[in-house]
N, C-alpha and C positions, 0 to 999 in steps of 0.2 A: 263538364267533362270529368270522368272519374279517373283517379290515378290507378295505374296498375299495382298489384300487390308488390311486385319486385321494387317499385319505386319507394314504397312506404317502409320497407324492412331493410335494415342495413345488411350488406353481405357479411359472410362469415369472416372475410378478410378484414372488413372495417370493424367488426366486433372485436376480433383478435388484436388489432392494433390499438383500439381503445382500451381494452383490458391491459395490455402491455404498458401503455401510457400511464394508466391508473397505478399499477404496481410499481412502475419506476418512480413516479412522483411521490409515492407513499414511502418507499424504501430508500430513494436516492438521498445522497448527501449533497448539500448546497455549498458551492464554493464561497467562501467569505471574501472580504475585501482583500485580504492578504494571500489569496489564491489557494488557501487550505480549505479542505472539505470539512464541513461541520455537520453534526447531527445532534441537537440538544447540546449538552456540554461536552460532547466527544467530538474528536476530529480525526480525520484519516490523512497521515502523512503520505505523500506521493513517493513511489518507489521506482528505482532502476535495478535490475537484476542482470548481472553479466556473468555467463559461464564460459571458462576456457578449459583447457585440457585437464589442468589439475587444480584449478581454483574456481570459487564462486564469489563474486563481489556484490554486495547489496548496499545501495545508497539510498537513504531516506532523507527527505527535507523536513527538518524539524526546527525552524527558526524560532528563536526566543525561548527555547527549552534549555534549561540548565543541564549540562551533561550529567551532573550528580543525580538528576531526577530521571535518568533514562536506565532502563533495565533491559539488558540483552541476554537471552537464554537460548541454548541449543540443546535439543534432546531428540535422539534419533534423527529423523529426516525433517524436523520441525524447528524453524527459527522463529522466536517470539520477541517482538519489540514492544515496550510498554513504557509509558512515561506521562508526565503532565507539565503543564506550564501555567504560570501566573505572570501576566504581564500588565503593567499599568503605565499610563502616559498622561501627564498633565501639562497644560499650557496656561499661562496667565498673562493678561494684558490689561490695559486701562479699562476697557469696556467689556471684556468677556472673560470667561473662565471655561475651560474645557477639560474633561477627564475621561479617558477611555480605559477600560480594563478588558483584557481578554484572557480567559483561562479555559481550561478543559484538559481532558486526558485522551490518550490514545492507546490503542492495543492492535498490533498487527501480527498476524500468524502467517508464515510463508512456508509452504511445503517445498523443501529443497529438491532441485532436480537430480542430486546425486548424493549418496551418503558422504558425510564429512567427518573429519578427525575432530572430535570435540575439544581435544587438548590444543588444537592449533587454530584458534579463532581470535581475530584481532579486531577491536572496535575503536574507531577514533572520531572526533567531533571537530569540525572546523567550519567556520562561517555559516552555521546553521545546517550543515549537512552532516549526517551520521554515515559513516562508511565502515562496513563490516566485511572483513576479508576472511574467508573460510577455505581451508585446505582440504581437498577431497581425500577420502579415506583411500590409501594406496591398494588395499585389498579389493576394493570396490571398482577401481579403475578397469576399463576394459583392456584385455590382452589381446594382441593380433596372434592369431594361430596360422602359422605357414601351412600351406596346402601342398603336399607332395604328390607328384604324378605316380599313378599307380603302375606297378610292373606287371606284366603279363607272364 
């Protein structure tokens, strides 16, 4: 019995899904044992971004990174986080020796949802979390315009 032509060829939906999977596997970053995404020697710290009425807070998970090796810059509406880490761990016992080293760099650029005052940016590091607090630019904050009833 001959198979129908439609049975032999994948549907466009299948082809699209397969192509998407291929590109995702090619470009995706793989999470390492520590939960951080890695791609070659680079890794991508996960972020939380919170916007309030007059502030934006960005938290980045950067465990094992020396705060002195983190660079935070703000220019216009772009926040850049850059850094690197070198970590080593050794264990010795009677019958074995183990040494693990993890290193790599990261670079994250975040387009901010609102313009910020570049002179009012505060960055702190605690327990592997980099916290950046940005104050929105007062001139860029939305102003409520009252609507008056028209007189006839």
